[in-house]
Steps between C-alpha positions, in 0.01 A plus 500: 500500500789742593667421166180577315448835688867594429448419129184709475678789671792481249255492206302797636822693550622417149164608355505827690848574393414412138196731504703786658770462227226496229357823648834662508569409131159627405575837665834516321317426174250780560787741574689404178186532296436841639852592399430371142754215540265243360752224448607511855141526618402197301789290655382605850131418429609155346704419804209610724238289331714191539472535878143627505288439182245788470279639224632855568854403472442310168318810378793714593742281313273528191514876526874489517514273198278733308709799591803317365316419165452133572123460435512126485648470847249754620225284368636192682514677832162652464363149442686380812337793695155397385564138604627607836193725558225511231333777697796740446333714229808686393667189365213386272438848365878549432512165338212576255643855428849363435371246235293775343785753479725225339226405247478145654163323477281520814500189711235582762259228375776241515664600833238671716160404634300742700372234736803269562760771528323663791689254713864370461621154428586420874162650604307270271697204637412598860139527408492163314669324789262643757175435305617152403520402861178691586325308220646170616379566860157600384473180296640256739395596853125520441535149345667369813248652737192462292424874519481604138257792455409747222729761660790262503449408130472868408823593688674202335390614157619858567824372639556266200422782255760722666749221480439458128540867432824514703643209291418696190679797656809278559487382145486856375815600681674185396428596147639857565805352673578302186568816288856606417617834351765550236744756636768497222483565130456197273438246770575165330242222519701187429405153390656337806632629835862564384688820410604356167152364396343642187281817548126442417386854578591823674315727747544874541538675839175514710345207302319259728501125480346209691733260668425133411795317667850550632845339453790638693559865392250474216118527490283379216230766406225577273442862378271691262497408135572137582849566601647234731834358608764488777639837629759578762342592834706811533381638162130389526441554875209345686274737685500293809849412638566157633 
């Protein structure tokens, strides 16, 4: 028991120190941004978000990238901001404006859903878990004690419906998390996961593709106009980091 308590205290101390370090890096990033040193600000924000992922920090990284003329990288971090907190309105508005300003096709219908993006991926998972067990309890216990009633059946139906909707919400965010963003010019889509493999197609910066599978440092994707192939993960970057 003492070992367990000691371990918990160490973990809490490490978490607290990590959070404080992330806050300090965030403040340094804000100061650098205010001084128009966008490259240094971006470095601070990236280091901060590694310790404490937050929608606002991802958004700040995107702002720095846009100031530095890297619109594809800005798009990537705006999408990460949306994934971290879909109720952070600046990120979604900036994402749509960025694509419009760079003559990229709108993707709202593919990526955003006014119902499911009211909650984040993790929030839908919590709701699904809670209502699964509630539904199970409402179904099993009345059977055991022979006390089924119309009210119990009604509550079970409501609980089961919420569970189904939450599963759809989880599926929605899993689809979102399978998106990757091309961040370099002429991103090569190759026939096999190797640097020397023949190129089947190329993607331009800020183009989106859906990840189908992975192999080492490569991901197999499908993009618009039936483009598909293997791309290096540092050129076609997944929205959700693993």
